[in-house]
NUTORKE-159146 format. One record per atom (N, C-alpha, C): residue number from 1; residue in three letters; atom name; x, y, z. Coordinates in Angstrom, 1 decimal, padded with zeros to 4 digits. Each point is the difference from the previous one (the first is absolute). Example, Ala and Ser with C-alpha at 12.3 -4.5 7.8 and 13.67 -1.06 7.14 Angstrom:
{r 1 "ALA" "N" {013.2 -005.7 007.8}};
{r 1 "ALA" "CA" {-000.9 001.2 000.0}};
{r 1 "ALA" "C" {000.9 001.2 000.0}};
{r 2 "SER" "N" {-000.4 001.1 -000.7}};
{r 2 "SER" "CA" {000.9 001.1 000.0}};
{r 2 "SER" "C" {-000.8 001.1 000.8}};
***
This chain:
{r 1 "MET" "N" {-068.2 -025.0 -033.2}};
{r 1 "MET" "CA" {001.0 000.0 -001.1}};
{r 1 "MET" "C" {000.3 001.5 -000.3}};
{r 2 "ALA" "N" {001.3 000.3 -000.1}};
{r 2 "ALA" "CA" {000.4 001.4 -000.3}};
{r 2 "ALA" "C" {-000.1 000.2 -001.5}};
{r 3 "LYS" "N" {-000.2 001.3 -000.4}};
{r 3 "LYS" "CA" {000.0 000.4 -001.4}};
{r 3 "LYS" "C" {001.4 000.1 -000.5}};
{r 4 "LEU" "N" {000.1 -000.4 -001.3}};
{r 4 "LEU" "CA" {001.2 000.1 -000.7}};
{r 4 "LEU" "C" {000.2 001.3 -000.7}};
{r 5 "GLY" "N" {001.0 000.8 000.4}};
{r 5 "GLY" "CA" {000.2 001.3 -000.5}};
{r 5 "GLY" "C" {000.9 000.1 -001.2}};
{r 6 "SER" "N" {000.8 -001.1 -000.2}};
{r 6 "SER" "CA" {001.0 000.0 -001.1}};
{r 6 "SER" "C" {000.4 -001.4 -000.3}};
{r 7 "LEU" "N" {000.7 -000.2 -001.1}};
{r 7 "LEU" "CA" {000.5 -001.3 -000.4}};
{r 7 "LEU" "C" {001.0 -000.6 001.1}};
{r 8 "GLU" "N" {000.7 000.9 000.7}};
{r 8 "GLU" "CA" {000.9 -000.5 001.0}};
{r 8 "GLU" "C" {-000.8 -000.7 001.1}};
{r 9 "ASP" "N" {-001.1 000.5 000.4}};
{r 9 "ASP" "CA" {-000.9 -000.6 001.0}};
{r 9 "ASP" "C" {-000.4 -001.4 -000.5}};
{r 10 "LEU" "N" {-000.3 -000.1 -001.3}};
{r 10 "LEU" "CA" {-000.4 -001.3 -000.5}};
{r 10 "LEU" "C" {001.2 -001.0 -000.1}};
{r 11 "LYS" "N" {001.1 000.6 -000.3}};
{r 11 "LYS" "CA" {001.2 -000.9 -000.1}};
{r 11 "LYS" "C" {000.4 -000.5 001.4}};
{r 12 "ALA" "N" {-000.3 000.7 001.0}};
{r 12 "ALA" "CA" {000.3 -000.4 001.4}};
{r 12 "ALA" "C" {-000.8 -001.2 000.4}};
{r 13 "LEU" "N" {-001.2 -000.2 -000.6}};
{r 13 "LEU" "CA" {-000.8 -001.1 000.3}};
{r 13 "LEU" "C" {000.4 -001.3 -000.7}};
{r 14 "LEU" "N" {000.8 000.1 -001.1}};
{r 14 "LEU" "CA" {000.5 -001.2 -000.7}};
{r 14 "LEU" "C" {001.1 -000.7 000.7}};
{r 15 "PRO" "N" {000.1 -001.3 -000.1}};
{r 15 "PRO" "CA" {001.1 -000.7 000.6}};
{r 15 "PRO" "C" {001.4 000.4 -000.6}};
{r 16 "ASP" "N" {001.0 -000.2 000.8}};
{r 16 "ASP" "CA" {001.4 000.5 -000.5}};
{r 16 "ASP" "C" {000.5 -000.7 -001.2}};
{r 17 "ASP" "N" {-000.4 -001.2 -000.2}};
{r 17 "ASP" "CA" {000.5 -000.8 -001.2}};
{r 17 "ASP" "C" {-000.9 000.1 -001.2}};
{r 18 "TYR" "N" {-001.0 000.9 000.0}};
{r 18 "TYR" "CA" {-000.9 000.2 -001.1}};
{r 18 "TYR" "C" {000.7 000.6 -001.2}};
{r 19 "SER" "N" {-000.2 -000.6 -001.2}};
{r 19 "SER" "CA" {000.6 000.5 -001.2}};
{r 19 "SER" "C" {-001.1 -000.1 -001.1}};
{r 20 "VAL" "N" {000.1 001.0 -000.9}};
{r 20 "VAL" "CA" {-001.0 000.0 -001.1}};
{r 20 "VAL" "C" {000.7 -000.7 -001.2}};
{r 21 "GLU" "N" {-000.7 -001.0 -000.5}};
{r 21 "GLU" "CA" {000.6 -000.8 -001.1}};
{r 21 "GLU" "C" {-000.5 000.7 -001.3}};
{r 22 "ALA" "N" {000.9 000.1 -000.9}};
{r 22 "ALA" "CA" {-000.4 000.6 -001.3}};
{r 22 "ALA" "C" {-000.8 -001.0 -000.8}};
{r 23 "PRO" "N" {-001.0 000.4 -000.7}};
{r 23 "PRO" "CA" {-000.8 -001.0 -000.8}};
{r 23 "PRO" "C" {000.9 -000.6 -001.1}};
{r 24 "GLN" "N" {-000.2 -001.3 -000.1}};
{r 24 "GLN" "CA" {000.8 -000.7 -001.0}};
{r 24 "GLN" "C" {-000.5 000.3 -001.4}};
{r 25 "SER" "N" {000.9 000.3 -000.9}};
{r 25 "SER" "CA" {-000.4 000.3 -001.4}};
{r 25 "SER" "C" {-000.1 -001.4 -000.7}};
{r 26 "PRO" "N" {-000.8 -000.1 -001.0}};
{r 26 "PRO" "CA" {-000.1 -001.2 -000.8}};
{r 26 "PRO" "C" {001.2 -000.3 -000.8}};
{r 27 "MET" "N" {000.2 -001.2 -000.3}};
{r 27 "MET" "CA" {001.2 -000.4 -000.8}};
{r 27 "MET" "C" {-000.1 000.7 -001.4}};
{r 28 "GLN" "N" {001.2 000.5 -000.4}};
{r 28 "GLN" "CA" {000.0 000.6 -001.3}};
{r 28 "GLN" "C" {-000.2 -001.0 -001.1}};
{r 29 "LYS" "N" {-000.8 000.3 -001.0}};
{r 29 "LYS" "CA" {-000.2 -000.8 -001.1}};
{r 29 "LYS" "C" {001.2 000.0 -000.9}};
{r 30 "VAL" "N" {000.6 -001.2 -000.3}};
{r 30 "VAL" "CA" {001.2 -000.1 -000.8}};
{r 30 "VAL" "C" {-000.3 -000.5 -001.4}};
{r 31 "GLY" "N" {000.6 000.7 -001.0}};
{r 31 "GLY" "CA" {-000.3 -000.4 -001.4}};
{r 31 "GLY" "C" {000.9 -001.1 -000.4}};
{r 32 "TYR" "N" {000.0 -000.3 -001.3}};
{r 32 "TYR" "CA" {000.8 -001.1 -000.6}};
{r 32 "TYR" "C" {001.5 000.3 000.1}};
{r 33 "ASP" "N" {000.4 001.3 000.0}};
{r 33 "ASP" "CA" {001.4 000.4 000.1}};
{r 33 "ASP" "C" {000.5 000.1 001.4}};
{r 34 "GLY" "N" {-000.8 -000.4 001.0}};
{r 34 "GLY" "CA" {000.5 000.0 001.4}};
{r 34 "GLY" "C" {-000.1 001.3 000.7}};
{r 35 "LYS" "N" {-000.5 001.1 -000.7}};
{r 35 "LYS" "CA" {-000.1 001.3 000.6}};
{r 35 "LYS" "C" {-001.5 000.2 000.3}};
{r 36 "ALA" "N" {-000.2 001.0 000.9}};
{r 36 "ALA" "CA" {-001.4 000.3 000.4}};
{r 36 "ALA" "C" {-000.7 000.6 -001.2}};
{r 37 "GLN" "N" {-001.3 -000.4 -000.2}};
{r 37 "GLN" "CA" {-000.8 000.4 -001.1}};
{r 37 "GLN" "C" {-000.4 001.5 000.2}};
{r 38 "GLN" "N" {000.3 000.8 -001.0}};
{r 38 "GLN" "CA" {-000.4 001.4 000.1}};
{r 38 "GLN" "C" {-001.2 000.2 -001.0}};
{r 39 "ILE" "N" {-001.1 000.3 000.6}};
{r 39 "ILE" "CA" {-001.2 000.2 -000.8}};
{r 39 "ILE" "C" {-000.3 001.5 -000.3}};
{r 40 "ARG" "N" {-000.4 000.3 -001.2}};
{r 40 "ARG" "CA" {-000.3 001.4 -000.4}};
{r 40 "ARG" "C" {-001.5 000.2 -000.1}};
{r 41 "LEU" "N" {-000.5 001.0 000.6}};
{r 41 "LEU" "CA" {-001.4 000.4 -000.2}};
{r 41 "LEU" "C" {-000.1 001.3 -000.8}};
{r 42 "ARG" "N" {-000.9 000.0 -000.9}};
{r 42 "ARG" "CA" {-000.2 001.2 -000.7}};
{r 42 "ARG" "C" {-001.5 000.1 -000.5}};
{r 43 "THR" "N" {-000.4 001.1 -000.3}};
{r 43 "THR" "CA" {-001.4 000.2 -000.6}};
{r 43 "THR" "C" {000.1 000.5 -001.4}};
{r 44 "GLU" "N" {-000.9 -000.4 -000.8}};
{r 44 "GLU" "CA" {000.0 000.5 -001.4}};
{r 44 "GLU" "C" {-001.5 000.3 -000.3}};
{r 45 "LYS" "N" {-000.2 000.9 -001.0}};
{r 45 "LYS" "CA" {-001.3 000.4 -000.5}};
{r 45 "LYS" "C" {-000.2 -000.8 -001.3}};
{r 46 "ARG" "N" {-001.0 -000.8 000.0}};
{r 46 "ARG" "CA" {-000.4 -000.8 -001.2}};
{r 46 "ARG" "C" {-001.4 000.3 -000.3}};
{r 47 "ALA" "N" {-000.3 000.5 -001.2}};
{r 47 "ALA" "CA" {-001.4 000.3 -000.4}};
{r 47 "ALA" "C" {-000.7 000.9 001.0}};
{r 48 "ASN" "N" {000.7 000.9 000.5}};
{r 48 "ASN" "CA" {-000.5 001.0 001.0}};
{r 48 "ASN" "C" {-000.3 -000.7 001.4}};
{r 49 "LYS" "N" {000.6 -001.1 000.2}};
{r 49 "LYS" "CA" {-000.2 -000.7 001.3}};
{r 49 "LYS" "C" {001.4 -000.3 000.6}};
{r 50 "THR" "N" {000.0 000.0 001.3}};
{r 50 "THR" "CA" {001.3 -000.3 000.7}};
{r 50 "THR" "C" {000.2 -001.5 000.3}};
{r 51 "VAL" "N" {001.2 -000.5 -000.3}};
{r 51 "VAL" "CA" {000.4 -001.3 000.3}};
{r 51 "VAL" "C" {001.2 -000.1 000.8}};
{r 52 "THR" "N" {000.0 -000.8 001.1}};
{r 52 "THR" "CA" {001.2 -000.2 000.8}};
{r 52 "THR" "C" {000.8 -001.2 -000.6}};
{r 53 "LEU" "N" {001.3 000.2 -000.3}};
{r 53 "LEU" "CA" {000.8 -001.1 -000.5}};
{r 53 "LEU" "C" {001.1 -000.4 001.0}};
{r 54 "ILE" "N" {000.1 -001.3 000.2}};
{r 54 "ILE" "CA" {001.0 -000.5 001.0}};
{r 54 "ILE" "C" {000.9 -000.9 -000.8}};
{r 55 "THR" "N" {001.3 000.4 000.0}};
{r 55 "THR" "CA" {001.0 -000.8 -000.8}};
{r 55 "THR" "C" {001.2 -000.4 000.8}};
{r 56 "GLY" "N" {000.8 -000.9 -000.5}};
{r 56 "GLY" "CA" {001.3 -000.3 000.7}};
{r 56 "GLY" "C" {-000.1 -001.4 000.7}};
{r 57 "PHE" "N" {-001.1 -000.8 -000.2}};
{r 57 "PHE" "CA" {-000.1 -001.2 000.6}};
{r 57 "PHE" "C" {000.9 -001.1 -000.6}};
{r 58 "GLN" "N" {000.5 -000.9 000.8}};
{r 58 "GLN" "CA" {000.7 -001.1 -000.4}};
{r 58 "GLN" "C" {-000.7 -001.2 000.6}};
{r 59 "SER" "N" {-001.2 -000.3 -000.5}};
{r 59 "SER" "CA" {-000.8 -001.0 000.6}};
{r 59 "SER" "C" {-000.6 -000.8 -001.2}};
{r 60 "ASN" "N" {-000.6 -001.2 000.4}};
{r 60 "ASN" "CA" {-000.7 -000.8 -001.0}};
{r 60 "ASN" "C" {-001.4 000.5 -000.2}};
{r 61 "PRO" "N" {-000.7 -000.3 -001.1}};
{r 61 "PRO" "CA" {-001.3 000.6 -000.3}};
{r 61 "PRO" "C" {-001.0 -000.4 001.1}};
{r 62 "LYS" "N" {000.1 -001.1 000.6}};
{r 62 "LYS" "CA" {-001.0 -000.4 001.0}};
{r 62 "LYS" "C" {000.1 000.9 001.3}};
{r 63 "GLU" "N" {001.2 000.3 000.4}};
{r 63 "GLU" "CA" {000.2 000.9 001.1}};
{r 63 "GLU" "C" {-000.5 001.4 -000.3}};
{r 64 "LEU" "N" {000.2 000.5 -001.2}};
{r 64 "LEU" "CA" {-000.5 001.3 -000.4}};
{r 64 "LEU" "C" {-001.5 000.0 -000.1}};
{r 65 "GLU" "N" {-000.7 -001.1 -000.4}};
{r 65 "GLU" "CA" {-001.4 000.0 000.0}};
{r 65 "GLU" "C" {-000.6 000.0 001.4}};
{r 66 "THR" "N" {000.7 -000.7 000.9}};
{r 66 "THR" "CA" {-000.4 000.0 001.5}};
{r 66 "THR" "C" {000.2 001.4 000.5}};
{r 67 "LEU" "N" {001.1 000.7 -000.2}};
{r 67 "LEU" "CA" {000.3 001.3 000.5}};
{r 67 "LEU" "C" {-001.0 001.0 -000.6}};
{r 68 "LEU" "N" {-000.3 -000.1 -001.3}};
{r 68 "LEU" "CA" {-001.0 000.9 -000.6}};
{r 68 "LEU" "C" {-001.4 -000.2 000.6}};
{r 69 "GLY" "N" {-000.4 -001.2 000.3}};
{r 69 "GLY" "CA" {-001.3 -000.2 000.6}};
{r 69 "GLY" "C" {-000.1 000.6 001.3}};
{r 70 "THR" "N" {001.1 000.0 000.8}};
{r 70 "THR" "CA" {000.0 000.6 001.3}};
{r 70 "THR" "C" {000.0 001.5 -000.1}};
{r 71 "LEU" "N" {000.7 000.6 -000.9}};
{r 71 "LEU" "CA" {000.0 001.4 -000.3}};
{r 71 "LEU" "C" {-001.3 000.5 -000.5}};
{r 72 "LYS" "N" {-000.7 -000.7 -000.8}};
{r 72 "LYS" "CA" {-001.3 000.4 -000.5}};
{r 72 "LYS" "C" {-001.0 000.0 001.1}};
{r 73 "LYS" "N" {000.1 -000.9 000.9}};
{r 73 "LYS" "CA" {-000.9 000.0 001.2}};
{r 73 "LYS" "C" {000.3 001.2 000.9}};
{r 74 "GLN" "N" {001.3 000.2 000.2}};
{r 74 "GLN" "CA" {000.4 001.1 000.9}};
{r 74 "GLN" "C" {-000.5 001.4 -000.5}};
{r 75 "CYS" "N" {000.2 000.2 -001.3}};
{r 75 "CYS" "CA" {-000.3 001.3 -000.7}};
{r 75 "CYS" "C" {-001.5 000.1 -000.5}};
{r 76 "GLY" "N" {-000.7 -001.2 000.0}};
{r 76 "GLY" "CA" {-001.3 000.0 -000.5}};
{r 76 "GLY" "C" {-000.1 000.4 -001.5}};
{r 77 "THR" "N" {000.8 -000.5 -000.8}};
{r 77 "THR" "CA" {000.1 000.3 -001.4}};
{r 77 "THR" "C" {000.3 -001.2 -000.9}};
{r 78 "GLY" "N" {000.0 000.2 -001.3}};
{r 78 "GLY" "CA" {000.4 -001.0 -000.9}};
{r 78 "GLY" "C" {001.4 000.1 -000.4}};
{r 79 "GLY" "N" {000.5 -001.0 -000.6}};
{r 79 "GLY" "CA" {001.4 000.0 -000.5}};
{r 79 "GLY" "C" {000.4 -001.2 -000.8}};
{r 80 "ARG" "N" {001.2 -000.1 -000.4}};
{r 80 "ARG" "CA" {000.5 -001.1 -000.8}};
{r 80 "ARG" "C" {001.5 -000.2 000.1}};
{r 81 "VAL" "N" {000.5 -001.1 -000.4}};
{r 81 "VAL" "CA" {001.4 -000.3 -000.1}};
{r 81 "VAL" "C" {000.3 000.0 -001.5}};
{r 82 "LEU" "N" {001.0 000.8 -000.3}};
{r 82 "LEU" "CA" {000.4 000.1 -001.4}};
{r 82 "LEU" "C" {001.6 000.1 -000.1}};
{r 83 "ASP" "N" {000.6 -001.1 -000.6}};
{r 83 "ASP" "CA" {001.4 000.0 -000.2}};
{r 83 "ASP" "C" {000.8 000.3 001.3}};
{r 84 "ASN" "N" {-000.3 -000.7 001.1}};
{r 84 "ASN" "CA" {000.8 000.1 001.3}};
{r 84 "ASN" "C" {-000.2 001.4 000.6}};
{r 85 "GLU" "N" {-001.2 000.6 -000.3}};
{r 85 "GLU" "CA" {-000.3 001.3 000.5}};
{r 85 "GLU" "C" {-001.5 000.0 000.5}};
{r 86 "LEU" "N" {-000.3 000.6 001.1}};
{r 86 "LEU" "CA" {-001.3 000.1 000.5}};
{r 86 "LEU" "C" {-000.6 001.3 -000.4}};
{r 87 "GLU" "N" {-001.3 000.0 -000.4}};
{r 87 "GLU" "CA" {-000.7 001.2 -000.3}};
{r 87 "GLU" "C" {-001.3 000.1 000.9}};
{r 88 "LEU" "N" {-000.2 001.1 000.7}};
{r 88 "LEU" "CA" {-001.2 000.2 000.7}};
{r 88 "LEU" "C" {-000.7 001.2 -000.5}};
{r 89 "GLN" "N" {-001.3 -000.1 -000.1}};
{r 89 "GLN" "CA" {-000.8 001.1 -000.5}};
{r 89 "GLN" "C" {-000.1 001.1 001.1}};
{r 90 "GLY" "N" {000.4 001.2 -000.3}};
{r 90 "GLY" "CA" {-000.1 001.1 001.0}};
{r 90 "GLY" "C" {001.4 000.3 000.6}};
{r 91 "ASP" "N" {000.0 001.1 000.8}};
{r 91 "ASP" "CA" {001.3 000.4 000.6}};
{r 91 "ASP" "C" {000.0 -000.6 001.4}};
{r 92 "HIS" "N" {000.8 -001.1 000.2}};
{r 92 "HIS" "CA" {000.1 -000.7 001.3}};
{r 92 "HIS" "C" {001.4 -000.1 000.4}};
{r 93 "CYS" "N" {000.8 001.0 -000.3}};
{r 93 "CYS" "CA" {001.4 -000.1 000.4}};
{r 93 "CYS" "C" {000.3 -000.1 001.5}};
{r 94 "ALA" "N" {-000.7 000.8 000.8}};
{r 94 "ALA" "CA" {000.2 000.0 001.4}};
{r 94 "ALA" "C" {-000.4 -001.3 000.7}};
{r 95 "LYS" "N" {-001.2 -000.6 -000.3}};
{r 95 "LYS" "CA" {-000.4 -001.2 000.5}};
{r 95 "LYS" "C" {000.9 -001.2 -000.4}};
{r 96 "THR" "N" {000.4 000.1 -001.3}};
{r 96 "THR" "CA" {000.8 -001.1 -000.6}};
{r 96 "THR" "C" {001.4 000.0 000.6}};
{r 97 "ALA" "N" {000.6 001.2 000.2}};
{r 97 "ALA" "CA" {001.3 000.1 000.6}};
{r 97 "ALA" "C" {000.0 -000.5 001.4}};
{r 98 "THR" "N" {-001.0 000.3 000.8}};
{r 98 "THR" "CA" {000.0 -000.4 001.4}};
{r 98 "THR" "C" {-000.1 -001.5 000.0}};
{r 99 "PHE" "N" {-000.9 -000.6 -000.8}};
{r 99 "PHE" "CA" {-000.2 -001.5 000.0}};
{r 99 "PHE" "C" {001.3 -000.7 -000.5}};
{r 100 "LEU" "N" {000.6 000.5 -001.1}};
{r 100 "LEU" "CA" {001.2 -000.7 -000.5}};
{r 100 "LEU" "C" {001.2 000.1 001.0}};
{r 101 "THR" "N" {000.1 001.1 000.7}};
{r 101 "THR" "CA" {001.0 000.2 001.0}};
{r 101 "THR" "C" {-000.2 -001.0 001.1}};
{r 102 "LYS" "N" {-001.2 -000.2 000.5}};
{r 102 "LYS" "CA" {-000.3 -001.0 001.0}};
{r 102 "LYS" "C" {000.3 -001.4 -000.5}};
{r 103 "GLN" "N" {-000.1 -000.3 -001.3}};
{r 103 "GLN" "CA" {000.3 -001.3 -000.6}};
{r 103 "GLN" "C" {001.5 -000.2 -000.1}};
{r 104 "GLY" "N" {000.9 001.0 000.2}};
{r 104 "GLY" "CA" {001.4 -000.1 -000.1}};
{r 104 "GLY" "C" {000.7 000.5 -001.2}};
{r 105 "PHE" "N" {-000.8 000.7 -000.9}};
{r 105 "PHE" "CA" {000.6 000.5 -001.2}};
{r 105 "PHE" "C" {000.6 001.4 000.3}};
{r 106 "LEU" "N" {001.0 000.4 -000.8}};
{r 106 "LEU" "CA" {000.5 001.4 000.1}};
{r 106 "LEU" "C" {-000.8 000.7 -001.1}};
{r 107 "VAL" "N" {-000.7 001.1 000.4}};
{r 107 "VAL" "CA" {-000.9 000.7 -000.9}};
{r 107 "VAL" "C" {000.6 001.4 -000.3}};
{r 108 "LYS" "N" {000.0 000.3 -001.3}};
{r 108 "LYS" "CA" {000.4 001.3 -000.4}};
{r 108 "LYS" "C" {-001.2 000.6 -000.9}};
{r 109 "THR" "N" {-000.4 001.2 000.4}};
{r 109 "THR" "CA" {-001.2 000.6 -000.7}};
{r 109 "THR" "C" {000.6 001.0 -001.1}};
{r 110 "VAL" "N" {-000.5 -000.1 -001.2}};
{r 110 "VAL" "CA" {000.4 000.9 -001.1}};
{r 110 "VAL" "C" {-001.2 000.9 -000.3}};
{r 111 "GLU" "N" {000.3 001.3 -000.4}};
{r 111 "GLU" "CA" {-001.0 001.0 -000.2}};
{r 111 "GLU" "C" {-000.9 -000.4 -001.2}};
{r 112 "LEU" "N" {-001.1 000.7 -000.1}};
{r 112 "LEU" "CA" {-001.0 -000.2 -001.0}};
{r 112 "LEU" "C" {000.5 000.1 -001.4}};
{r 113 "ARG" "N" {-000.4 -000.9 -000.9}};
{r 113 "ARG" "CA" {000.4 000.0 -001.4}};
{r 113 "ARG" "C" {-001.2 000.1 -000.8}};
{r 114 "ASN" "N" {000.0 000.7 -001.1}};
{r 114 "ASN" "CA" {-001.1 000.1 -000.9}};
{r 114 "ASN" "C" {000.4 -000.9 -001.2}};
{r 115 "SER" "N" {-000.9 -000.8 -000.4}};
{r 115 "SER" "CA" {000.2 -000.9 -001.1}};
{r 115 "SER" "C" {-001.1 000.1 -001.1}};
{r 116 "LYS" "N" {000.3 -000.2 -001.2}};
{r 116 "LYS" "CA" {-001.0 000.2 -001.1}};
{r 116 "LYS" "C" {-000.7 -001.2 -000.2}};
***
């Protein structure tokens, strides 16, 4: 077997009708208004501790509890649902944004806010 010196050599080994399929994105989560749900992530300082807040859901409380349970397991932290908003203990914006994007939500991250 000959050594491959470039990508062109590798491409020559593939069949002529070979095509790369783009990975399918998950269905966009649609809210009550028929538009894609846009979720906002932000962190706040509370009692000198960081909390990740996830807002913008248009879901029933049971769905939010299920989603929170999954996020708590993914991040290895505690959290709660409060007024259609999820709170996670600690700064977990990156993990949460990745997970919610895979679930079909549009995610927007907001900079750190200090709260009294």
